Backbone as numpy.savetxt, mean C-alpha at the origin, in Angstrom:
# Nx Ny Nz CAx CAy CAz Cx Cy Cz
13.60 13.44 -7.32 12.49 12.48 -7.24 11.55 12.75 -8.26
11.42 11.80 -8.99 10.51 11.44 -10.04 9.18 11.48 -9.56
8.28 12.21 -9.33 6.83 11.95 -8.75 6.06 11.34 -9.98
4.81 10.48 -9.51 3.92 9.99 -10.52 2.91 10.25 -10.34
1.69 10.35 -11.08 0.50 10.77 -11.16 -0.10 9.46 -10.50
-0.95 9.72 -9.43 -1.95 8.60 -8.73 -3.01 8.37 -9.85
-2.63 7.23 -10.58 -3.88 6.72 -11.60 -4.21 7.90 -12.31
-5.60 7.84 -12.47 -5.99 9.09 -13.56 -5.96 10.38 -13.25
-5.39 10.61 -11.88 -5.79 12.06 -11.17 -4.66 13.03 -11.58
-4.45 14.11 -10.99 -3.51 14.99 -11.59 -2.54 15.06 -10.11
-2.89 14.25 -9.10 -2.25 14.30 -7.96 -0.70 13.72 -7.80
0.18 14.26 -7.67 1.52 13.74 -7.53 2.34 13.15 -6.48
2.46 11.80 -6.44 3.14 11.26 -5.39 4.40 10.58 -5.78
5.30 10.09 -4.61 6.55 9.59 -4.88 6.22 8.35 -5.19
7.43 7.76 -5.80 7.28 6.46 -6.53 7.50 5.39 -5.33
7.71 5.69 -4.07 7.59 4.79 -2.98 6.84 5.45 -2.09
5.77 4.98 -1.12 5.03 5.01 -0.17 5.46 4.65 1.31
5.29 5.63 1.86 5.86 5.26 3.33 4.71 4.42 4.14
4.94 3.12 4.52 3.80 2.54 5.16 4.20 2.88 6.71
3.23 2.70 7.35 3.74 3.12 8.95 2.98 2.36 9.51
2.61 1.07 9.34 1.94 -0.24 10.29 2.63 -0.37 11.35
3.95 -0.24 11.19 4.96 -0.71 12.08 5.14 0.42 13.42
4.59 1.59 12.99 4.65 2.65 14.05 3.85 2.31 15.26
4.72 2.38 16.45 3.66 1.70 17.91 4.21 0.66 18.04
3.71 -0.28 17.43 3.80 -1.84 17.47 5.25 -2.19 17.57
6.05 -2.01 16.52 7.45 -2.28 16.28 8.65 -1.09 16.57
8.19 -0.25 16.05 8.80 1.31 16.16 8.46 2.24 17.15
9.54 2.53 17.84 9.04 3.51 18.50 8.74 4.77 18.43
7.96 5.97 18.99 7.57 7.13 18.49 8.79 8.00 18.27
9.72 7.83 18.68 10.80 8.63 18.48 11.49 8.29 17.07
11.71 6.89 17.07 12.02 6.36 15.71 11.12 6.79 14.55
9.74 6.72 14.97 8.87 6.72 13.77 9.17 8.12 13.22
9.05 9.25 14.26 9.21 10.46 13.89 10.56 10.68 13.22
11.69 9.92 13.36 13.02 10.16 12.67 12.95 9.85 11.23
11.91 8.67 11.03 11.48 7.93 9.92 10.88 9.00 8.92
10.03 9.59 9.49 9.25 10.54 8.71 9.96 11.62 8.22
10.59 12.20 9.41 11.53 13.42 8.92 12.64 13.06 7.60
13.12 11.72 7.84 14.02 10.90 6.54 13.36 11.20 5.32
12.27 10.46 5.59 11.14 10.37 4.09 11.16 11.77 3.61
10.72 12.96 4.26 10.76 13.98 3.88 11.93 14.69 2.96
13.22 14.22 3.74 14.57 15.01 3.08 14.75 14.22 1.90
14.38 12.71 1.82 14.39 12.01 0.48 13.34 12.39 -0.56
12.67 13.39 0.04 11.29 13.79 -1.23 10.31 12.82 -1.03
10.20 11.80 -0.53 9.08 10.90 -0.16 7.85 11.46 0.45
6.70 11.73 -0.46 5.59 12.58 0.19 4.37 11.91 0.26
4.62 10.70 -0.06 3.23 9.75 -0.03 3.26 8.68 1.44
2.43 9.18 2.48 2.51 8.44 3.70 1.20 7.80 3.60
1.09 6.27 4.17 -0.13 5.62 4.34 -0.15 5.12 5.64
-1.50 4.99 6.26 -1.82 4.69 7.57 -3.26 3.94 7.42
-3.59 3.67 8.59 -5.15 3.11 8.75 -5.56 3.32 10.30
-6.70 3.25 10.26 -7.10 3.69 11.82 -7.18 2.56 12.56
-7.07 1.23 12.21 -6.65 0.12 12.92 -5.30 -0.03 13.04
-4.39 0.67 12.58 -3.01 0.24 13.23 -2.64 0.22 14.41
-1.54 -0.34 14.92 -1.20 -0.09 16.30 -1.80 -1.40 17.19
-2.25 -2.29 16.88 -2.43 -3.50 17.41 -3.27 -3.38 18.96
-4.02 -1.96 19.07 -4.85 -1.92 20.39 -6.20 -1.40 19.58
-6.83 -2.20 20.02 -8.49 -2.30 19.28 -9.30 -0.93 19.63
-9.24 -0.18 18.32 -10.19 1.04 18.62 -9.38 2.61 19.04
-7.90 1.98 19.48 -7.08 3.32 19.76 -6.31 4.11 18.74
-6.33 3.74 17.47 -5.54 4.43 16.69 -4.37 4.57 17.02
-3.58 3.95 17.28 -2.02 4.25 17.93 -1.52 4.72 16.83
-1.36 4.22 15.80 -0.45 4.73 14.65 -0.65 6.07 14.19
-2.20 6.43 14.21 -2.58 7.78 13.48 -2.01 8.81 14.72
-2.24 8.26 15.81 -2.06 9.23 16.79 -0.47 9.69 16.86
0.19 8.84 16.58 1.61 9.11 16.21 1.93 9.97 15.35
1.44 9.56 14.07 1.48 10.57 12.73 1.12 11.81 13.23
-0.03 11.93 13.94 -0.83 13.41 14.51 0.02 13.97 15.28
0.76 13.56 15.99 1.69 14.00 16.71 2.82 14.58 16.28
3.25 13.91 15.09 4.38 14.41 14.14 3.97 15.54 13.54
2.86 15.31 12.73 2.34 16.50 12.22 2.37 18.08 12.90
1.93 17.70 14.06 1.57 18.93 15.18 2.63 19.81 15.45
3.99 19.21 14.85 5.26 20.00 15.35 5.63 21.02 14.38
4.62 20.97 13.45 4.50 21.89 12.12 5.72 22.14 11.35
6.18 23.21 10.58 7.24 22.98 10.09 6.91 22.77 8.66
5.78 23.00 8.20 5.16 22.58 7.12 4.95 20.99 6.63
5.07 20.25 7.89 4.92 18.78 7.67 3.65 18.57 7.01
2.43 19.13 7.31 1.29 18.69 6.71 1.05 18.82 5.28
1.68 20.23 5.24 1.38 20.51 3.40 2.53 19.86 2.56
3.23 19.38 3.13 4.34 18.61 2.34 4.06 17.02 2.15
3.07 16.70 2.65 2.91 15.00 2.40 1.20 14.77 1.82
1.29 13.46 1.00 -0.24 13.28 0.81 -0.19 12.45 1.88
-1.50 12.51 2.57 -1.88 11.53 3.65 -3.02 10.86 3.12
-2.64 9.33 3.40 -3.98 8.20 3.13 -4.11 7.61 4.27
-5.46 7.48 4.59 -5.61 6.41 5.75 -6.98 5.50 5.42
-7.34 4.48 6.21 -8.36 3.77 5.69 -9.51 3.48 6.92
-10.69 3.08 6.57 -11.85 2.88 7.27 -12.36 1.57 6.95
-12.94 0.92 7.81 -13.64 -0.43 7.59 -13.14 -1.42 8.75
-11.96 -1.28 9.48 -11.71 -2.22 10.61 -12.57 -1.97 11.74
-12.46 -2.90 12.90 -13.34 -2.67 14.08 -12.31 -1.96 14.94
-13.16 -0.90 15.36 -12.91 0.32 16.23 -13.63 0.30 17.44
-14.38 -0.60 17.80 -15.02 -0.52 18.97 -16.06 -1.96 19.11
-16.69 -1.79 20.05 -17.62 -2.78 20.78 -19.07 -2.80 19.98
-19.23 -2.00 19.56 -20.49 -1.68 19.00 -21.01 -2.23 17.57
-22.14 -2.56 17.41 -22.26 -3.22 15.90 -21.89 -2.36 14.68
-22.01 -1.06 15.06 -21.85 -0.05 13.97 -20.04 0.46 14.08
-19.49 -0.31 14.83 -18.00 0.45 14.95 -17.10 -0.54 13.62
-17.60 -0.57 12.61 -16.82 -1.51 11.74 -17.65 -1.25 10.31
-17.01 -1.71 9.30 -17.60 -2.04 7.79 -17.75 -0.42 7.18
-18.56 -0.41 6.24 -18.72 0.70 5.43 -20.15 1.63 5.17
-20.79 1.18 6.31 -22.13 1.94 6.67 -21.82 3.43 6.70
-22.84 4.24 6.06 -22.69 5.63 6.10 -22.46 6.44 7.30
-23.00 5.58 8.53 -23.15 6.02 9.94 -21.27 5.68 10.51
-20.96 4.49 9.76 -19.68 4.30 10.60 -18.50 5.07 9.65
-18.61 5.19 8.47 -17.65 5.98 7.34 -17.58 7.49 8.16
-18.72 8.32 8.41 -18.72 9.26 9.06 -17.95 9.68 10.28
-18.32 8.69 11.11 -17.82 8.62 12.48 -16.34 8.02 12.64
-15.84 7.50 11.73 -14.42 7.00 11.59 -13.65 8.09 10.97
-14.26 8.84 10.05 -13.25 9.82 9.37 -13.24 11.15 10.46
-14.25 11.59 11.16 -14.14 12.38 12.15 -13.03 11.65 13.35
-12.94 10.64 13.65 -11.89 10.22 14.45 -10.96 10.10 13.94
-10.58 9.67 12.75 -9.35 9.74 12.36 -8.56 11.15 11.82
-9.48 12.17 11.73 -9.07 13.51 11.57 -8.65 14.20 13.02
-9.42 13.45 13.80 -8.87 14.12 15.20 -7.43 13.31 15.56
-7.46 12.27 15.43 -6.23 11.57 15.68 -4.87 12.21 14.99
-5.36 12.03 13.86 -4.26 12.70 12.96 -3.58 14.50 12.92
-4.46 14.92 13.87 -4.62 16.40 14.06 -4.30 17.16 12.56
-5.56 16.89 11.76 -5.58 17.48 10.32 -6.95 17.61 10.33
-7.08 18.61 9.28 -8.63 18.89 8.66 -9.16 18.14 7.82
-8.24 17.49 6.88 -8.57 16.70 5.93 -7.51 15.80 5.60
-8.36 14.44 5.07 -7.31 13.43 4.38 -7.41 13.47 3.14
-6.13 13.26 2.33 -6.21 13.20 0.91 -6.53 12.07 0.32
-6.33 11.02 0.88 -6.99 9.69 0.20 -7.44 8.92 1.23
-8.72 8.65 1.21 -9.56 8.17 2.26 -9.76 6.59 1.42
-9.27 5.55 2.15 -9.62 4.20 1.51 -10.29 3.28 2.17
-11.13 2.58 1.54 -11.71 1.62 2.09 -10.92 0.31 2.17
-10.41 -0.11 3.67 -9.90 -1.11 3.87 -10.02 -2.60 3.14
-11.27 -2.50 2.84 -11.90 -4.10 2.40 -13.40 -4.13 1.64
-13.60 -4.76 1.08 -14.91 -4.61 0.42 -15.85 -5.16 1.41
-17.35 -4.39 1.43 -18.22 -4.61 2.54 -19.32 -5.11 1.45
-19.68 -6.32 1.82 -20.57 -6.87 0.82 -22.05 -7.01 1.54
-22.35 -6.00 2.59 -23.43 -5.88 3.63 -24.05 -4.49 3.11
-23.06 -3.47 2.71 -23.68 -2.37 2.50 -23.79 -1.56 1.14
-25.00 -1.21 0.56 -25.16 -0.87 -0.98 -24.28 0.22 -1.20
-23.70 0.32 -2.83 -22.85 1.17 -3.04 -23.29 2.66 -2.92
-24.73 2.92 -3.33 -25.56 3.92 -3.00 -25.28 4.56 -1.88
-25.23 3.73 -0.76 -24.93 4.43 0.64 -23.73 4.85 0.85
-22.64 3.84 0.33 -21.02 4.12 0.34 -20.65 5.47 -0.35
-21.34 5.43 -1.51 -20.97 6.92 -2.28 -21.96 8.05 -1.99
-22.73 7.90 -1.38 -23.37 9.32 -0.62 -22.61 9.61 0.23
-22.06 8.78 1.42 -21.12 9.08 2.50 -19.74 9.67 1.99
-19.19 9.13 1.07 -18.02 9.46 0.68 -18.12 10.86 -0.05
-19.23 11.05 -0.81 -19.56 12.47 -1.21 -19.64 13.60 -0.55
-20.34 13.19 0.76 -20.72 14.45 1.65 -19.26 14.83 2.36
-18.41 13.66 2.59 -17.14 14.12 3.25 -16.21 15.25 2.34
-16.35 14.62 0.85 -15.72 15.59 -0.10 -16.37 16.84 -0.15
-17.70 17.16 -0.12 -18.31 18.22 -0.30 -17.87 19.10 1.00
-17.54 18.57 1.99 -17.21 19.21 3.19 -15.69 19.50 3.34
-14.83 19.03 2.44 -13.53 19.36 2.32 -12.64 18.33 3.39
-13.50 17.57 3.84 -12.61 16.41 4.84 -11.86 15.53 3.98
-12.03 14.90 2.84 -11.60 13.96 2.23 -11.56 14.43 0.86
-10.35 14.36 -0.02 -10.27 14.84 -1.28 -10.11 13.60 -2.07
-9.75 12.47 -2.24 -9.82 11.52 -2.91 -10.11 10.55 -2.40
-10.77 9.17 -3.08 -11.21 8.08 -2.27 -10.76 6.69 -2.94
-10.04 6.03 -2.17 -9.37 4.46 -2.82 -10.15 3.45 -2.15
-9.54 2.71 -2.60 -10.03 0.74 -2.13 -8.60 0.16 -1.72
-8.99 -1.14 -1.06 -7.56 -1.83 -0.54 -8.45 -3.54 -0.40
-7.74 -4.52 -1.42 -8.17 -5.63 -1.15 -9.53 -5.89 -1.90
-9.81 -5.26 -2.69 -10.74 -5.21 -3.97 -10.55 -6.34 -5.08
-11.61 -7.22 -5.45 -11.34 -7.35 -6.52 -11.66 -6.77 -7.81
-11.23 -7.26 -9.01 -11.48 -6.34 -10.46 -13.07 -6.10 -10.59
-13.82 -6.94 -10.50 -15.37 -6.91 -10.81 -15.89 -5.75 -9.68
-15.18 -5.50 -8.64 -15.82 -4.86 -7.50 -15.43 -3.43 -7.89
-14.16 -3.14 -8.52 -13.86 -1.80 -8.96 -14.64 -1.46 -9.75
-14.88 -2.21 -10.90 -15.61 -1.88 -12.09 -16.91 -1.63 -11.62
-17.59 -2.21 -10.67 -19.06 -2.00 -10.39 -18.92 -0.71 -9.42
-18.06 -0.42 -8.86 -17.79 0.87 -7.73 -17.67 2.21 -8.71
-17.02 1.86 -9.50 -16.57 3.04 -10.32 -17.81 3.53 -11.66
-18.43 2.52 -11.95 -19.41 2.33 -12.70 -20.63 3.12 -12.29
-20.79 2.81 -10.85 -21.75 3.44 -10.17 -21.58 5.00 -9.66
-20.42 4.98 -9.57 -19.82 6.67 -9.37 -20.03 7.23 -10.50
-19.64 6.86 -11.77 -19.76 7.77 -12.81 -21.33 8.00 -13.07
-22.21 7.20 -12.79 -23.79 7.77 -12.67 -24.17 8.69 -11.90
-23.55 8.73 -10.61 -23.41 9.73 -9.57 -22.81 11.22 -9.92
-22.13 10.92 -11.15 -21.13 12.09 -11.58 -20.16 12.53 -10.60
-19.65 11.24 -9.99 -18.70 11.42 -8.59 -17.24 10.85 -9.42
-15.98 11.22 -8.89 -14.89 10.65 -9.25 -14.69 9.19 -8.84
-14.91 8.71 -7.96 -15.13 7.31 -7.73 -13.74 7.07 -7.17
-13.20 5.83 -7.27 -11.95 5.14 -6.70 -10.58 5.67 -7.92
-9.90 5.91 -7.06 -8.71 6.44 -7.91 -7.31 5.66 -7.58
-7.52 4.67 -6.34 -6.27 3.76 -6.21 -6.74 2.83 -5.38
-5.94 1.60 -5.53 -6.28 0.30 -4.86 -4.98 -0.19 -4.25
-5.16 -0.68 -3.07 -4.36 -1.05 -2.50 -4.32 -2.67 -2.55
-3.46 -3.71 -2.97 -3.41 -5.07 -3.38 -2.11 -5.73 -2.82
-2.25 -6.84 -2.39 -0.91 -7.91 -2.39 -0.61 -8.26 -3.51
0.67 -7.40 -3.62 1.53 -7.72 -4.96 2.91 -8.17 -4.88
3.52 -8.76 -5.06 5.02 -8.90 -5.12 5.29 -10.34 -6.11
6.47 -10.46 -6.10 6.98 -11.62 -7.13 6.40 -13.02 -6.63
5.84 -13.29 -5.57 5.54 -14.53 -4.90 3.92 -14.50 -5.08
3.38 -13.51 -5.22 1.93 -13.25 -4.74 1.49 -12.41 -6.57
1.16 -13.24 -7.22 0.70 -12.39 -8.56 -0.37 -12.76 -9.18
-1.41 -13.13 -8.16 -2.84 -13.27 -8.85 -3.53 -12.17 -9.18
-2.95 -10.86 -8.78 -3.46 -9.67 -9.00 -3.86 -9.34 -10.81
-2.78 -10.16 -11.31 -2.48 -9.65 -12.80 -3.22 -10.39 -13.55
-4.24 -11.44 -13.09 -5.24 -12.01 -13.80 -6.16 -11.01 -13.94
-6.89 -10.25 -13.12 -8.05 -9.25 -13.48 -8.17 -8.16 -12.79
-7.68 -8.17 -11.50 -7.37 -6.56 -10.74 -6.42 -5.53 -11.60
-5.46 -6.19 -11.98 -4.49 -5.24 -12.58 -5.09 -4.49 -13.99
-5.75 -5.48 -14.67 -6.58 -5.02 -15.74 -7.84 -3.78 -15.58
-8.22 -4.24 -14.50 -9.34 -3.39 -14.17 -8.93 -2.28 -13.85
-7.81 -1.86 -13.19 -7.07 -0.85 -12.42 -6.75 0.08 -13.84
-6.01 -0.49 -14.47 -5.85 -0.20 -15.67 -6.66 0.58 -16.56
-7.96 -0.18 -16.43 -8.92 0.34 -17.58 -9.91 1.62 -16.63
-9.98 1.41 -15.43 -10.73 2.79 -14.75 -9.81 3.59 -14.12
-8.51 3.43 -14.24 -7.63 4.79 -14.00 -7.30 4.77 -12.58
-6.87 3.53 -11.79 -6.65 3.53 -10.73 -4.96 3.24 -10.69
-4.49 4.02 -9.50 -3.11 3.90 -9.27 -2.99 2.33 -8.48
-2.06 1.46 -8.56 -1.95 0.35 -7.82 -0.93 0.74 -6.84
-1.19 0.49 -5.63 -0.29 0.49 -4.67 0.06 -0.61 -3.68
0.80 -1.45 -3.97 1.20 -3.10 -3.52 1.67 -2.98 -2.19
1.19 -3.83 -1.62 1.45 -3.72 -0.24 2.04 -5.29 0.31
2.66 -5.14 0.89 3.85 -6.48 1.38 4.67 -6.50 -0.05
5.41 -5.72 -0.66 5.95 -5.87 -1.88 7.09 -6.83 -1.57
7.67 -7.20 -0.43 8.79 -8.02 -0.07 8.50 -9.28 0.23
7.04 -9.61 0.48 6.51 -10.99 0.57 6.65 -11.11 2.09
6.90 -10.26 3.03 6.76 -10.25 4.49 8.36 -10.55 4.94
9.15 -10.13 3.93 10.81 -10.30 4.12 10.95 -11.52 3.04
10.48 -12.12 2.54 10.84 -13.36 1.94 11.89 -12.92 0.89
11.46 -11.96 0.09 12.23 -11.27 -0.93 13.06 -10.44 -0.65
13.75 -9.95 0.80 14.67 -9.42 1.15 16.03 -10.03 1.35
16.05 -10.90 0.79 17.42 -11.69 1.30 17.51 -12.87 2.47
16.12 -13.55 2.11 16.06 -14.15 3.43 17.12 -15.40 3.74
17.33 -15.95 2.43 18.32 -16.92 2.71 19.77 -16.68 3.26
20.35 -15.52 2.80 21.41 -14.77 2.99 21.33 -14.71 4.60
20.38 -13.75 5.14 20.48 -13.54 6.42 20.10 -14.67 7.45
19.78 -16.04 6.96 19.61 -17.30 7.48 21.26 -17.59 7.65
21.77 -17.39 6.59 23.32 -18.30 6.64 24.59 -17.20 7.29
23.81 -15.89 7.41 24.69 -15.20 8.44 24.12 -15.30 10.01
23.56 -16.21 10.30 22.92 -16.66 11.74 21.68 -15.74 12.11
21.03 -14.87 11.62 19.98 -14.24 11.97 18.80 -15.28 12.03
18.16 -15.04 13.22 16.99 -15.87 13.51 15.67 -15.18 12.76
14.87 -16.24 12.48 13.51 -16.11 12.17 12.42 -16.82 12.86
11.21 -16.17 12.44 10.25 -16.97 13.56 9.80 -18.49 12.87
9.39 -19.13 13.33 8.92 -20.63 13.19 7.96 -20.32 11.95
7.40 -19.65 11.74 6.13 -19.31 10.70 7.14 -19.04 9.37
8.15 -17.85 9.41 9.02 -17.62 8.47 10.12 -18.46 7.94
10.44 -19.49 8.89 11.27 -20.46 8.68 10.31 -21.60 7.65
9.17 -21.61 7.98 8.43 -22.59 7.09 8.31 -21.75 5.93
7.86 -20.64 5.80 7.85 -20.05 4.32 9.06 -19.98 3.40
10.30 -20.08 4.13 11.28 -20.02 3.72 11.86 -21.52 3.07
11.43 -22.40 3.70 11.81 -23.91 3.40 10.66 -24.29 1.96
9.50 -23.85 2.06 8.42 -23.75 1.04 8.85 -23.32 -0.01
9.63 -22.21 0.00 9.91 -21.55 -1.42 11.43 -21.64 -1.52
11.93 -22.55 -0.92 13.73 -22.45 -1.03 14.23 -22.37 -2.38
13.79 -23.37 -3.12 14.21 -23.42 -4.50 14.21 -22.26 -5.26
13.07 -21.64 -5.11 13.14 -20.29 -5.81 13.64 -19.13 -5.37
13.83 -19.21 -4.10 14.52 -18.36 -3.51 16.14 -18.42 -3.71
16.49 -19.72 -3.93 17.99 -19.92 -4.19 18.16 -19.10 -5.40
17.26 -19.47 -6.19 17.50 -18.92 -7.96 17.37 -17.41 -8.07
16.45 -16.55 -7.21 16.39 -15.37 -6.98 17.59 -14.61 -6.45
18.00 -15.33 -5.41 19.10 -14.51 -4.76 20.32 -14.82 -5.44
20.60 -15.89 -6.16 21.62 -15.95 -7.23 21.42 -14.99 -7.98
20.41 -14.94 -8.76 20.05 -13.81 -9.69 20.40 -12.65 -9.39
19.91 -11.81 -8.03 20.49 -10.92 -7.28 21.96 -10.55 -7.13
22.77 -11.63 -6.97 23.93 -11.68 -6.81 24.67 -11.46 -8.27
24.26 -12.16 -9.30 24.78 -11.71 -10.60 24.51 -10.32 -11.01
23.26 -9.81 -10.77 22.90 -8.38 -11.10 23.70 -7.49 -10.30
24.47 -7.67 -9.01 25.18 -6.84 -8.36 24.06 -5.74 -7.48
22.63 -6.53 -6.99 21.91 -5.62 -6.33 21.32 -6.39 -5.27
20.82 -5.83 -4.11 20.28 -6.39 -3.04 18.85 -7.17 -3.54
18.46 -8.17 -3.22 17.25 -8.73 -3.26 16.08 -7.80 -2.87
16.00 -6.89 -1.93 14.89 -6.06 -1.76 14.71 -5.27 -2.86
15.81 -4.60 -2.90 15.87 -3.58 -4.08 15.27 -4.27 -5.19
15.50 -5.15 -6.12 15.12 -5.80 -6.82 13.89 -6.35 -7.14
13.22 -6.55 -5.88 11.59 -6.81 -5.95 10.99 -5.57 -5.84
11.43 -4.50 -5.24 10.80 -3.13 -5.79 10.52 -2.87 -6.84
12.20 -2.92 -7.65 12.41 -2.24 -8.97 11.54 -2.85 -9.92
11.02 -4.26 -9.46 10.32 -5.22 -10.56 8.98 -4.50 -10.71
8.17 -4.41 -9.41 6.87 -3.72 -9.08 7.04 -2.42 -9.83
8.05 -1.60 -9.69 8.17 -0.05 -10.15 8.03 -0.10 -12.06
8.27 -1.31 -12.59 8.38 -1.15 -13.83 6.94 -1.66 -14.45
5.83 -1.98 -13.69 4.68 -2.17 -14.20 4.03 -0.91 -14.24
3.74 -0.24 -15.42 2.74 1.05 -15.30 1.71 1.12 -14.82
0.86 0.23 -14.36 -0.13 0.10 -13.25 0.35 0.70 -12.27
1.32 0.15 -11.68 1.71 0.39 -10.22 2.28 1.78 -10.04
1.69 2.67 -9.18 2.10 3.71 -8.56 3.03 3.97 -7.94
2.77 3.41 -6.76 4.00 3.35 -5.48 4.04 2.20 -4.73
4.53 1.25 -4.72 4.65 -0.14 -3.49 5.04 0.70 -2.22
4.22 0.02 -1.09 4.32 0.82 0.13 5.21 0.08 1.08
6.35 0.47 1.28 7.30 0.21 2.05 7.11 0.40 3.74
7.71 -0.69 4.44 7.58 -0.18 5.79 8.61 -0.37 6.58
9.69 0.60 6.46 10.91 0.54 7.14 10.63 0.59 8.61
11.41 -0.19 9.29 11.34 -0.32 10.84 12.55 0.81 11.03
13.21 1.24 10.38 14.46 2.11 10.88 14.59 3.13 9.57
15.31 4.44 9.93 15.49 5.54 9.02 16.68 4.77 8.28
17.54 3.91 8.49 18.58 3.07 7.67 17.90 2.17 6.64
16.89 1.56 7.05 16.06 0.96 6.14 15.34 1.64 5.03
14.68 2.73 5.31 14.26 3.75 4.57 15.61 4.04 3.41
16.59 4.42 4.12 17.56 5.04 3.07 18.11 4.18 2.22
18.06 2.57 2.53 18.39 1.60 1.75 17.38 1.25 0.36
16.02 1.73 0.72 14.78 1.28 -0.27 15.37 1.90 -1.49
15.59 3.34 -1.42 15.58 4.52 -2.37 16.56 3.69 -3.56
17.54 2.65 -2.99 18.45 2.20 -4.57 17.46 1.81 -5.17
15.89 1.28 -4.98 15.27 0.99 -5.90 14.94 1.24 -7.14
14.98 2.87 -6.93 14.43 3.70 -7.60 15.37 4.10 -9.14
16.56 3.65 -8.83 17.69 3.38 -9.82 17.85 2.23 -10.69
17.24 1.11 -10.34 17.39 0.14 -11.05 16.54 -0.13 -12.10
16.99 -0.49 -13.39 16.18 -0.68 -14.61 16.47 -1.83 -15.00
15.29 -2.81 -14.77 15.76 -4.31 -15.51 15.44 -4.35 -17.04
16.28 -5.49 -17.69 16.10 -5.48 -19.10 14.89 -6.32 -19.37
14.32 -6.67 -20.45 13.37 -7.40 -20.84 13.85 -8.86 -20.63
15.27 -8.98 -20.70 15.88 -10.37 -20.30 15.48 -10.88 -18.98
16.32 -9.91 -18.21 16.13 -10.11 -16.86 14.56 -10.16 -16.27
13.73 -9.18 -16.66 12.34 -9.36 -16.39 11.62 -10.94 -16.54
12.29 -11.35 -18.02 11.77 -12.77 -18.48 12.54 -13.62 -17.22
13.47 -13.89 -16.79 14.24 -14.68 -15.79 13.55 -14.43 -14.70
13.03 -13.34 -14.24 12.07 -13.64 -12.98 10.75 -14.07 -13.14
10.23 -13.74 -14.55 8.97 -14.67 -14.69 9.26 -16.21 -14.50
10.50 -16.80 -15.03 10.49 -17.81 -14.75 11.10 -18.56 -13.31
11.44 -17.45 -12.73 11.89 -17.92 -11.17 10.33 -17.94 -10.31
9.61 -17.03 -10.54 8.10 -16.63 -10.07 7.12 -16.69 -10.85
6.77 -17.69 -11.45 5.61 -17.63 -12.57 4.30 -16.77 -12.21
3.95 -16.11 -13.11 2.74 -15.30 -12.77 1.52 -15.98 -13.16
0.23 -15.72 -13.12 -0.91 -16.63 -13.18 -1.28 -17.12 -14.81
-0.13 -16.43 -15.72 -0.40 -16.83 -17.14 -0.88 -15.90 -17.90
-0.81 -14.47 -17.07 -0.97 -13.18 -17.97 -2.63 -12.82 -17.75
-3.14 -12.16 -18.34 -4.66 -11.65 -17.84 -5.75 -12.27 -18.37
-6.57 -12.52 -17.97 -8.07 -13.15 -18.20 -8.33 -12.29 -19.55
-9.35 -13.19 -20.19 -9.51 -14.58 -20.14 -8.32 -15.35 -20.71
-7.27 -14.68 -21.44 -6.23 -15.64 -22.24 -5.41 -16.31 -21.49
-5.30 -15.75 -20.09 -4.88 -16.66 -19.07 -5.36 -18.33 -19.18
-6.51 -18.71 -19.45 -7.15 -19.60 -19.02 -8.25 -19.88 -20.01
-8.15 -19.31 -21.31 -9.18 -19.69 -22.39 -8.31 -19.47 -23.45
-8.62 -19.84 -24.80 -8.06 -19.63 -26.06 -7.94 -17.91 -26.54
C-alpha cells in the first residue's frame, strides 16, 4: 500500500478511505466487522464515519458498530486513522445540531463514547454553519485539541471561499485549521474543479471525494441493467438521463479492459489534490474489487477522452468564465 500524506500534514493515510455509511442500514454488524477486518488485511488504514449515520435520529448506529469492532482489541484502534463528523441533528433540542461550541463539545463526547475510543483523529464539520461565528467554532475545536480528544480538524461540503476564510482566521489564532475537505466529486459531478479544488490546493487540504461512483451510476449501470439487475425508479431515471454518456463511458472501459467502477476511482486518484476517495462497500467482496483502481494508470490521451465524455466546468476560476 502506497500511503499518502493527508493534505499538508505529516499524517499518512491509505489512498482509499473506507466509508461506513452503509453499516447498520444496509450492512449487518457481522458483515461490517468482516469488511473492517478485510480493510486492515489490505492495508487500508483510513476509516470515515459520522455521528448521524445509521438512519435513526440521535442514535449513532454506525458509530456504535465501529466502537464494538474497536473494542475487540488486537491493535485495531492503533492501526487506523479514524474520522467522524459533527453538525447533523442528534436530538430534539435547539442545540442538538450545527456548530455552536455547546454542540461541538457535547457531540464530540458522545462520539467518543459510541466509538469506544479516547480520541478522534480527524473531526470533520459535516456542513458549513452560517449562524455560528468562526471564533466560536475555532475556540471549541482548539479546546478539544488541547484536551487530546481531537488531533486534526476537517470540513465537508464547504465552498472554496469558506475554506479560505476558515483557514485565514485559524492562522490568526496560530491554529492548524482545516486539513481535509470531503466533497461530492466524480466524473459526473465536477463543479468542485471551479473553485473548491484550487482552494484546497492553496491551503493544503487533502480532498476526500464522496460518492466517487455517483451512487452506482459509474459502476457499470448499463451493463447491470442488461444482465437483468433491477434498479430503483430513481436510479432508472438517472440512467436514462445520462444514457448517452454512460454508453460512451462503458465502451471506453471495455476497450481499456477495466471495470467502470475501477476507472472512475483511478480517474480521481490521478488528481494530485485528491488524497483518498471514500468507498462504501456493502460486502467484503466489493471491498476487494475496489483495490484494482490503485493499479490503473490513465494516460493523458485517456484522461482527455474522459473529459470529452464527462466535461468539467471548463477549468478553474476565473479562466473558466473569463479571459
